GUKOLNU-884222 format. One line per field, with one value per residue (C-alpha): z, x, y; residue in three letters. Coordinates in steps of 0.05 Angstrom, whole numbers, m for minus. Example, Ala and Ser with C-alpha at 12.3 -4.5 7.8 and 13.67 -1.06 7.14 Angstrom:
! residues 2
w = (156,143) .
u = (246,273) .
v = (m90,m21) .
code = (ALA,SER) .
END
This chain:
! residues 499
w = (190,191,197,131,128,61,94,132,79,10,4,30,m11,m72,m136,m146,m207,m210,m263,m220,m162,m100,m39,26,54,123,158,228,254,306,333,338,388,355,394,453,410,378,303,261,233,184,174,113,105,57,42,m27,m47,m76,m121,m162,m184,m243,m225,m261,m248,m232,m246,m182,m206,m152,m166,m150,m171,m179,m162,m181,m122,m129,m67,m72,m17,m36,m6,m34,m53,m94,m84,m18,m22,m76,m64,m121,m116,m137,m86,m100,m65,m28,m80,m67,m96,m122,m130,m73,m27,m49,m32,40,57,63,23,73,62,108,95,145,125,160,137,153,193,155,104,58,0,m11,m78,m83,m147,m147,m217,m234,m276,m312,m335,m331,m337,m272,m220,m156,m140,m71,m53,13,50,119,169,202,271,303,372,420,474,525,540,477,440,372,323,336,293,285,288,258,303,357,394,430,388,384,308,271,207,178,227,289,339,411,418,385,318,297,237,217,201,140,146,192,178,222,198,227,212,253,327,360,351,366,374,389,405,440,496,493,540,607,635,622,672,741,798,831,773,791,792,718,691,620,589,523,503,444,442,397,415,396,463,517,539,526,496,553,583,525,569,595,650,669,725,726,798,784,724,664,606,553,550,495,498,468,477,445,451,440,384,397,436,391,343,274,270,272,330,355,390,440,484,537,595,656,715,787,779,724,670,602,587,524,477,410,372,309,273,251,227,252,216,265,246,308,367,432,485,555,613,651,710,764,807,758,751,700,642,576,542,471,433,380,311,301,314,245,226,256,190,163,102,81,64,22,m50,m28,m4,m73,m90,m71,m44,m114,m138,m76,m92,m163,m138,m94,m155,m191,m135,m139,m193,m153,m86,m50,m20,46,13,m37,21,53,m12,m27,44,35,m31,2,66,55,113,81,131,127,52,45,96,58,m8,24,57,m6,m41,21,23,m48,m37,35,19,m36,m37,m85,m136,m129,m141,m203,m231,m218,m247,m310,m316,m306,m361,m407,m390,m402,m469,m490,m462,m450,m476,m485,m414,m376,m358,m380,m310,m297,m361,m356,m403,m364,m300,m326,m356,m288,m251,m295,m339,m415,m449,m490,m550,m567,m622,m643,m684,m706,m770,m763,m797,m748,m687,m643,m641,m591,m567,m539,m492,m482,m427,m428,m352,m299,m224,m203,m144,m102,m116,m161,m228,m289,m358,m422,m390,m434,m427,m476,m482,m527,m546,m523,m575,m625,m579,m528,m549,m500,m490,m431,m400,m420,m401,m373,m351,m293,m222,m191,m257,m297,m324,m371,m402,m450,m482,m551,m551,m527,m582,m633,m604,m582,m652,m644,m686,m681,m748,m727,m671,m688,m739,m696,m682,m609,m612,m645,m592,m530,m544,m476,m433) .
u = (2004,1947,1966,1949,1901,1931,1997,1960,1913,1921,1996,1990,1931,1925,1962,2011,1971,1896,1842,1795,1794,1810,1770,1740,1674,1642,1585,1558,1491,1496,1442,1445,1407,1361,1311,1317,1304,1349,1349,1389,1456,1483,1558,1589,1664,1714,1787,1818,1884,1923,1959,1896,1882,1905,1939,1948,1992,1960,1986,2027,2061,2027,1997,1925,1869,1795,1742,1669,1629,1556,1518,1445,1397,1331,1273,1209,1183,1245,1305,1304,1372,1425,1493,1541,1607,1680,1730,1799,1858,1905,1955,2025,2093,2106,2078,2123,2091,2021,2034,2052,1982,1915,1856,1797,1730,1668,1598,1540,1467,1400,1359,1288,1275,1265,1298,1345,1389,1456,1492,1560,1600,1670,1695,1765,1754,1819,1794,1719,1730,1769,1714,1690,1619,1591,1521,1490,1424,1414,1358,1354,1323,1286,1309,1289,1262,1303,1377,1413,1480,1498,1533,1607,1660,1729,1781,1848,1861,1824,1844,1811,1805,1761,1770,1704,1707,1676,1714,1692,1645,1634,1700,1741,1772,1751,1791,1755,1786,1747,1748,1731,1795,1857,1920,1990,2011,1954,1973,1913,1839,1809,1735,1683,1608,1558,1508,1441,1382,1416,1365,1313,1348,1317,1362,1349,1385,1451,1508,1511,1569,1593,1635,1673,1699,1726,1691,1671,1598,1557,1521,1567,1637,1706,1770,1821,1835,1806,1755,1746,1698,1671,1623,1571,1552,1506,1465,1502,1472,1519,1574,1621,1649,1718,1785,1831,1853,1922,1913,1979,1946,1886,1893,1864,1789,1721,1704,1656,1672,1615,1594,1541,1509,1484,1443,1458,1418,1468,1414,1437,1395,1433,1484,1518,1564,1607,1637,1710,1762,1833,1892,1950,2000,2042,1997,2030,2007,2020,2032,1968,1949,1927,1900,1843,1782,1729,1772,1751,1811,1819,1863,1882,1902,1850,1796,1808,1752,1701,1706,1659,1702,1656,1604,1652,1674,1740,1704,1692,1766,1810,1881,1913,1866,1880,1954,1940,1901,1959,2005,1956,1964,2040,2043,1998,2031,2085,2148,2117,2056,2101,2140,2076,2051,2118,2118,2049,2070,2131,2095,2020,1976,1907,1867,1913,1919,1844,1841,1894,1855,1789,1816,1851,1785,1746,1793,1772,1697,1677,1604,1617,1688,1663,1647,1717,1745,1702,1728,1800,1786,1761,1829,1863,1820,1840,1914,1909,1875,1931,1992,1978,2033,2035,2060,2047,1983,1984,1986,2052,2086,2130,2087,2025,2060,2075,2005,1973,2020,2017,1956,1953,2010,1997,2033,2061,2115,2125,2187,2191,2232,2285,2349,2403,2357,2318,2242,2225,2169,2171,2117,2110,2070,2057,2054,2056,2065,2128,2131,2160,2095,2131,2101,2144,2131,2153,2163,2187,2193,2233,2214,2249,2249,2314,2309,2262,2241,2208,2141,2141,2177,2222,2232,2301,2304,2262,2273,2224,2252,2248,2244,2299,2350,2402,2454,2474,2405,2431,2479,2425,2376,2432,2448,2516,2537,2530,2579,2595,2563,2499,2482,2418,2395,2346,2276,2291,2348,2301,2248,2291,2357,2391,2329) .
v = (161,112,39,7,m51,m71,m88,m142,m167,m142,m147,m218,m240,m194,m183,m127,m107,m113,m114,m71,m23,m63,m41,m67,m40,m43,m7,7,32,87,133,208,251,301,343,296,235,183,173,122,145,94,97,64,65,36,31,30,m3,56,8,m5,67,109,175,241,301,368,438,437,373,332,263,245,199,216,165,174,149,127,103,84,62,30,m8,m39,30,46,91,128,162,170,202,216,254,254,229,257,226,273,299,271,285,215,145,122,173,153,80,99,124,91,116,114,145,149,173,179,177,186,127,105,42,m22,m68,m30,m50,m16,m8,25,34,64,84,107,170,157,89,76,1,3,0,m33,m54,m70,m93,m111,m114,m85,m75,m7,m16,43,65,11,56,17,10,m14,m14,11,m34,m47,m13,m42,13,26,86,125,188,245,308,370,373,364,322,260,215,254,223,245,282,227,214,143,118,53,m14,m35,m111,m168,m207,m202,m238,m248,m176,m146,m148,m114,m111,m42,m29,23,20,65,52,87,93,83,133,78,32,29,52,m16,m50,m16,m30,m49,m90,m81,m136,m137,m205,m244,m311,m369,m356,m296,m295,m320,m340,m312,m340,m345,m276,m237,m204,m132,m111,m42,m25,31,44,103,126,155,194,165,114,91,21,22,m12,m62,m135,m165,m217,m254,m311,m318,m377,m381,m388,m355,m308,m255,m190,m186,m128,m139,m102,m139,m114,m132,m196,m218,m211,m187,m125,m102,m132,m126,m173,m171,m230,m233,m282,m292,m322,m334,m388,m381,m361,m343,m392,m364,m412,m430,m386,m434,m377,m363,m408,m418,m394,m424,m455,m478,m527,m476,m499,m553,m502,m473,m521,m474,m436,m490,m500,m556,m504,m461,m465,m497,m560,m590,m594,m652,m644,m646,m592,m550,m554,m532,m472,m452,m455,m410,m359,m356,m302,m255,m266,m226,m256,m278,m309,m346,m375,m399,m429,m464,m490,m519,m551,m584,m604,m603,m581,m590,m549,m489,m495,m491,m435,m396,m402,m384,m322,m299,m294,m271,m211,m194,m206,m213,m228,m279,m308,m361,m308,m279,m348,m357,m292,m312,m381,m347,m312,m379,m409,m352,m362,m437,m425,m378,m414,m488,m533,m608,m620,m556,m518,m446,m417,m453,m429,m368,m328,m348,m328,m258,m251,m267,m221,m159,m171,m172,m134,m72,m103,m171,m178,m250,m265,m338,m338,m285,m307,m329,m322,m369,m357,m302,m259,m188,m163,m88,m53,21,23,m31,m34,m70,m118,m61,m22,28,46,33,60,24,m44,m101,m177,m219,m293,m343,m417,m449,m505,m535,m592,m547,m520,m462,m396,m381,m312,m288,m214,m157,m86,m95,m95,m164,m201,m236,m188,m217,m171,m227,m234,m215,m273,m321,m299,m309,m378,m353,m332,m257,m218,m144,m128,m162,m113,m76,m127,m164,m137,m150,m100,m50,m57,m68,m34,m22,m31) .
code = (MET,ILE,ARG,SER,PHE,PHE,VAL,GLY,ILE,LEU,ILE,LEU,PHE,CYS,ALA,THR,SER,ALA,MET,ALA,ILE,ASP,ALA,VAL,VAL,ALA,HIS,THR,LEU,PHE,TYR,ASN,ALA,LYS,ASP,GLY,LYS,LEU,SER,PRO,ALA,PHE,ASN,ILE,TYR,TRP,GLN,ILE,ASN,PRO,ASN,THR,LEU,HIS,TYR,SER,THR,ASN,SER,GLU,LYS,LYS,ILE,ALA,ALA,ASN,ILE,LYS,THR,ASP,ILE,THR,PHE,SER,ASN,GLU,ALA,GLY,ILE,ILE,LYS,HIS,ASP,GLN,TYR,ILE,LEU,GLN,THR,VAL,PRO,ARG,ALA,SER,ILE,ASP,GLU,ILE,MET,GLN,TYR,SER,ILE,ILE,GLU,LEU,ARG,SER,TYR,ASP,LEU,PRO,ALA,GLY,ALA,ILE,LYS,ILE,SER,MET,VAL,LEU,THR,ASP,LEU,ALA,ASP,SER,ILE,ASN,ARG,PHE,THR,PHE,ARG,ASP,SER,ILE,LYS,ILE,ALA,PRO,PRO,SER,GLY,THR,VAL,SER,TYR,SER,GLY,ILE,GLU,PHE,LEU,ASP,THR,MET,TYR,GLU,SER,GLY,ILE,GLN,ASN,LYS,PHE,SER,ARG,ASN,GLY,ARG,GLN,LEU,ILE,PRO,PHE,CYS,ALA,ASN,PHE,PHE,ASP,ASP,ASP,ILE,LYS,ARG,LEU,ARG,TYR,TYR,ALA,GLU,LEU,TYR,GLY,THR,ASP,LYS,VAL,ALA,ASN,THR,ASP,TYR,PRO,LEU,VAL,GLN,THR,ALA,ALA,ILE,SER,ARG,ASN,GLU,ARG,GLU,GLY,SER,TYR,GLY,ASP,LEU,LEU,LYS,VAL,ASP,THR,PHE,ARG,SER,PRO,VAL,THR,PHE,SER,ALA,ALA,HIS,GLY,SER,PHE,ASP,LEU,ALA,PRO,LEU,PRO,SER,GLY,ASN,TYR,PHE,LEU,ARG,ILE,ALA,LEU,GLN,ASN,ASN,ALA,ASN,GLU,VAL,ILE,ALA,SER,SER,ALA,LEU,PHE,PHE,GLN,ARG,LEU,ASN,LYS,HIS,PRO,TYR,ILE,PRO,PRO,PRO,ASP,THR,THR,LYS,LYS,ASN,ILE,ILE,THR,ASP,THR,GLY,ILE,GLN,ASP,VAL,LYS,VAL,LEU,ASN,LEU,ASN,LYS,THR,PHE,VAL,ALA,LYS,TYR,ASP,LEU,ALA,GLN,VAL,LYS,ALA,ILE,LEU,LYS,MET,LEU,LEU,PRO,VAL,SER,ASP,LYS,ASN,ALA,LYS,GLN,SER,ILE,ASN,GLY,PHE,LEU,LYS,LYS,PRO,ASP,GLU,VAL,TYR,MET,ARG,TYR,PHE,ILE,TYR,ASN,TYR,PHE,ALA,ALA,ILE,ASN,THR,LYS,ASP,PRO,GLY,LYS,ALA,TRP,LYS,GLU,PHE,ALA,ALA,LYS,ILE,ALA,GLU,VAL,ASN,LYS,LYS,PHE,ASN,THR,HIS,ASN,THR,PRO,GLY,TYR,GLU,THR,GLU,ARG,GLY,PHE,ILE,TYR,LEU,ARG,TYR,GLY,PRO,PRO,THR,ASP,ILE,ILE,THR,VAL,GLU,ASN,GLU,GLN,GLY,SER,ARG,PRO,TYR,GLU,ILE,TRP,GLN,TYR,ASN,VAL,ILE,THR,GLU,GLN,ASN,ASN,ARG,ALA,ARG,ALA,ASP,ALA,VAL,PHE,LEU,PHE,TYR,LYS,PRO,ASP,GLU,ILE,LEU,ASP,ASP,TYR,ARG,LEU,LEU,HIS,SER,ASN,VAL,THR,GLY,GLU,VAL,GLN,ASN,ALA,GLN,TRP,ARG,PHE,VAL,ILE,ARG,ALA,GLY,THR,LEU,GLN,THR,ASN,GLN,ILE,GLY,GLU,THR,ARG,ALA,GLU,GLN,TYR,ILE,GLY,ASN,LYS) .
END
């Protein structure tokens, strides 16, 4: 089973229910040999959070989702390629089984050289409002005619295989890792790139030395021992640069994975680099090896500043506002993320707090985290408008908390003047996704006002796993005066019953 990116990123940084398809997209430019010549082969790949799709049951009682996929490439002359098809997830026996697997798709296209715009739209066929849009601009370079590298692809998994499918390349199965963010849960960075045109290298330039390194700089250096070296002593027709790095010693910050080829005069004759970010709160720092020289060392945690947070949307907020944003994220965070947020609120670490917020929204929208924040802030504004009280912003109220976590309810039943009862409100959801990633139909939440002084409702009972469940809710609604002959008289009893 493929290791899931969403364990590392989306479970940490995204809500357990979403307003739109949640996906991450990446792409790499390779070159294919045709008739003795190289031509561009543009690979675009993406991973979808299975928790953000709508599923239906087929005739075999298996569950699957169908996603309309539209990919358009255009340049100044107009559309040069349009691909439209239906992506169906692998039918599974249950929602639990679906959540155990990644949804990864890859498409390869022959594109002309030049500046090209990409537009991708993923639409859930079960709900046309549920969609994901991705846009980017790329430059397709023609074959260089000299020795050169392809782009670099981060990998989830790679293994040798003669099977031919969309993930096949040069006798290997390459399952992509569709992001440039590696958090605490991701222990290794895997990569793949191709070297072309070695037949153009003069014999006098041999031996050639190929290095793969993780560094702060796009063109030189390495971080500690994160360096791999291969030597080509004689001409080769094709070479793939692939391997992995242990990320345990790599502290949080901005980095490049850099691959370079040098001739015997130590001149770089080909290179490729790919940017990525690392979040590592507890980096392993090995004891210094005094037998090695010229190893670039780093101070670690303070280098988080290389993210240039001053140039991001987070920079304009002061510490009090940063704390408020973290509170806003609590409803949409899992257990581990909540622990981190609560830790920050008790013992503020401003750099990491800003870093946490930035990467939450960067995981949603890699190209424009600020836009993702604006969209979330719009939801906060909506919640505040609906649930603000005299002393509490809407996102900190219990109704606001549930609204942010599960979205707007299907129905709201407000009962303010029922004889013998405190004011209460019932929220009904046709279907929601619980915090354990299981779908629940006919979910209910019961809120009530404990007394007339408070101007807000408190959550009293729910049938949703992980939320408040109070078997005595009838007595509380009746202010402790429930009599046997009163059972069934409240609207709450009619709607909730024994849920």
